[in-house]
C-alpha positions as CSV (number, residue, x, y, z in Angstrom):
1,M,92.9,90.9,79.0
2,P,96.5,91.0,78.3
3,T,98.6,87.8,80.3
4,W,101.4,90.4,80.4
5,N,100.1,93.0,82.2
6,L,102.6,92.9,84.9
7,I,103.8,96.7,85.5
8,F,100.6,98.5,84.3
9,Q,97.1,99.4,86.4
10,N,94.0,97.2,85.0
11,S,92.9,99.2,82.3
12,N,89.7,101.4,82.2
13,S,89.9,103.3,78.7
14,P,90.2,101.5,75.5
15,L,92.7,103.7,74.4
16,M,94.9,102.2,77.5
17,E,94.1,98.6,76.3
18,Q,96.0,99.0,73.0
19,L,98.5,101.0,75.0
20,I,99.4,97.2,77.1
21,F,98.7,95.6,73.4
22,F,101.1,96.8,71.8
23,H,103.5,97.0,74.4
24,D,102.4,92.9,74.9
25,H,103.3,92.6,71.3
26,T,107.1,94.7,71.4
27,M,108.0,92.4,74.4
28,M,107.6,89.2,72.0
29,I,109.3,90.7,69.6
30,L,112.1,91.7,71.8
31,T,111.9,88.1,73.6
32,L,112.4,86.3,70.3
33,I,115.1,88.7,69.1
34,T,116.8,88.1,72.4
35,I,116.6,84.3,72.6
36,I,117.7,83.7,69.2
37,V,120.9,86.1,69.4
38,G,121.3,85.0,72.5
39,Y,121.4,81.4,71.3
40,I,123.8,82.0,68.6
41,M,126.2,83.8,70.5
42,M,126.7,80.8,72.8
43,N,126.8,78.6,70.0
44,F,129.9,81.1,68.5
45,M,131.5,80.9,72.0
46,I,130.9,76.4,72.1
47,N,131.4,75.5,69.0
48,S,134.9,75.6,67.8
49,F,134.0,74.0,64.0
50,H,133.9,77.4,61.2
51,N,131.0,77.2,58.5
52,R,132.4,78.8,55.4
53,Y,129.1,79.6,53.7
54,L,128.6,81.1,56.8
55,L,132.1,83.8,56.5
56,Q,130.7,84.8,53.1
57,G,127.5,84.4,51.4
58,Q,125.2,86.7,49.9
59,E,122.5,85.2,50.8
60,I,123.1,85.5,55.2
61,E,123.7,89.3,54.1
62,L,120.6,89.4,52.6
63,I,118.6,87.6,54.9
64,W,119.6,89.8,58.1
65,T,118.9,93.2,56.1
66,I,115.7,92.2,55.2
67,L,114.2,91.0,58.3
68,P,115.3,94.1,60.9
69,A,113.2,96.2,58.5
70,I,110.7,94.1,58.5
71,I,110.9,93.4,62.3
72,L,111.1,97.1,62.5
73,L,107.9,97.8,60.0
74,T,106.0,95.4,62.5
75,I,106.7,98.0,65.3
76,A,106.5,100.8,63.7
77,F,103.3,100.7,62.0
78,P,101.5,99.4,65.1
79,S,102.6,102.7,66.6
80,L,102.3,105.0,64.3
81,R,98.2,104.3,64.6
82,L,98.8,104.4,68.6
83,L,100.1,108.3,68.7
84,Y,97.1,109.1,65.5
85,L,95.0,107.7,68.4
86,M,95.9,109.7,71.2
87,D,95.8,112.9,69.6
88,E,92.7,112.4,67.4
89,I,90.0,114.7,69.0
90,S,86.7,113.6,67.8
91,N,83.0,114.5,69.0
92,S,82.7,114.9,73.1
93,H,79.9,115.3,74.7
94,I,80.8,116.9,78.0
95,T,83.7,119.0,78.0
96,M,85.8,119.5,81.9
97,K,88.2,121.9,82.9
98,I,91.2,121.0,84.6
99,T,93.8,123.7,86.8
100,G,96.8,123.0,88.3
101,H,97.8,124.7,91.1
102,Q,100.7,124.9,93.7
103,W,99.8,122.2,95.2
104,Y,96.2,121.4,94.3
105,W,93.9,120.9,91.2
106,S,90.9,122.5,90.6
107,F,88.4,121.6,88.5
108,E,85.0,123.0,86.8
109,Y,82.3,121.8,84.4
110,P,81.8,124.4,82.0
111,D,78.6,122.6,79.6
112,F,76.9,122.6,83.2
113,K,77.7,125.3,86.3
114,N,80.7,127.4,86.5
115,E,81.4,126.7,89.8
116,E,85.3,125.5,90.0
117,L,85.9,122.9,92.8
118,E,89.5,122.4,94.5
119,A,91.0,119.2,95.3
120,Y,93.1,119.1,98.3
121,M,94.7,115.9,99.7
122,L,92.8,114.2,102.7
123,P,95.5,114.1,105.7
124,P,96.6,110.4,106.5
125,N,95.0,109.7,109.6
126,N,91.9,108.1,107.9
127,I,92.6,104.3,107.9
128,D,89.3,103.6,105.2
129,Q,91.2,106.6,102.9
130,F,94.4,105.6,100.7
131,R,97.4,107.2,102.1
132,L,98.3,110.3,99.7
133,L,96.0,109.5,97.4
134,D,92.6,110.7,98.3
135,V,91.2,114.1,98.0
136,D,88.5,115.9,99.6
137,N,86.3,116.7,95.9
138,R,87.0,114.2,93.2
139,M,86.0,114.4,89.9
140,V,82.9,112.5,88.7
141,I,82.9,111.9,84.6
142,P,79.9,109.6,83.6
143,I,81.0,106.4,82.2
144,N,80.6,105.3,78.3
145,T,80.5,109.0,77.7
146,Q,82.9,110.2,75.1
147,T,84.7,113.0,77.0
148,R,86.9,116.2,76.7
149,L,89.2,117.5,78.9
150,L,90.9,120.9,79.1
151,I,94.0,121.1,81.2
152,T,96.0,124.2,82.3
153,S,98.0,125.7,85.0
154,N,97.9,128.9,87.0
155,D,101.8,129.0,88.5
156,V,104.1,126.0,86.8
157,I,104.0,123.8,84.8
158,H,102.6,120.4,85.7
159,A,101.0,117.0,84.0
160,W,98.0,115.9,84.7
161,T,98.1,111.8,85.4
162,I,95.9,108.9,85.4
163,P,97.8,105.4,84.6
164,S,94.9,103.6,84.4
165,L,93.5,105.4,81.6
166,G,97.2,105.7,79.6
167,I,96.7,109.6,80.4
168,K,99.6,112.0,80.9
169,V,99.8,115.4,79.7
170,D,101.5,118.8,80.8
171,A,99.6,121.5,82.3
172,V,101.0,124.7,81.2
173,P,100.8,128.2,81.8
174,G,98.7,130.3,79.5
175,R,98.0,127.1,77.2
176,L,95.5,124.6,77.2
177,N,96.1,121.3,76.4
178,Q,93.1,119.0,75.1
179,L,92.4,115.6,74.9
180,I,89.3,112.8,74.7
181,T,88.9,109.8,77.0
182,M,86.2,107.3,77.9
183,I,85.8,105.1,81.3
184,K,84.3,102.5,80.4
185,R,83.5,101.0,83.9
186,P,82.2,103.0,87.2
187,G,85.0,102.9,89.7
188,V,88.0,105.1,91.4
189,A,90.9,105.8,89.4
190,F,93.8,107.8,91.5
191,G,96.4,109.9,89.8
192,Q,98.9,112.4,90.5
193,C,100.9,114.9,89.3
194,S,103.9,114.1,87.6
195,E,106.0,117.0,86.9
196,I,108.5,118.2,89.6
197,C,106.9,121.7,90.1
198,G,107.5,122.4,93.4
199,A,108.4,121.7,97.2
200,N,105.4,120.0,97.7
201,H,105.1,118.4,94.3
202,S,104.3,115.0,95.5
203,F,101.6,115.9,97.7
204,M,98.8,117.1,95.4
205,P,96.8,114.0,94.2
206,F,93.8,113.7,92.6
207,S,90.6,111.0,92.4
208,L,88.4,110.3,88.8
209,E,85.4,108.8,90.3
210,S,83.3,107.4,87.2
211,I,80.0,106.7,87.7
212,N,76.7,105.9,85.6
213,L,75.0,108.7,83.1
214,K,71.9,109.0,85.4
215,Y,73.3,109.1,88.6
216,F,75.6,111.7,87.2
217,M,73.1,114.2,85.6
218,N,71.4,113.8,89.2
219,W,74.6,114.4,90.9
220,M,74.5,117.6,88.3
221,K,71.3,119.0,89.8
222,N,72.7,118.5,93.5
């Protein structure tokens, strides 16, 4: 895992790992640029001597024109690759539909059953739960399985966001947004609506529980 992971949650999907790697790659370049430029500025302010080759020279002008272009390319190519991977829709094994409401989430599994489950935030009176993050019905997804998520809204614009998976998708009324994700290990991930959707916007979280495929199939039978 990256050693600069100070502001992100631990990744639980290949996409989030790539996003963290790209963040570390870009931060390393920006840190080096900041150190070099700061050193040059401090040197100019302290040193009273002048170098006539720096006042006018074709070589140095060529260097500081080509070098920034190369640095921008080293940032642009990984960024474009990530954008392509985030929009890539591959073959999925399970489809899950998620609908945003004011102010709760509902989800269903069209491949298995048409039952719609609603996830309401639990009241903050239980010390064993995460305050303002846990819900009464968790979304259950198998690990190491390509899962297609269909996200929409029933009233206003919401945003379905899970930081540990690198997912942030708008839930727009009358429109289906889809994405492909795959969870690497079992556990519970918490997310919230990241779009200001109304008075109780901060009280519509959801919980995603990732389990083994065998347990998932048994859960579906029940």
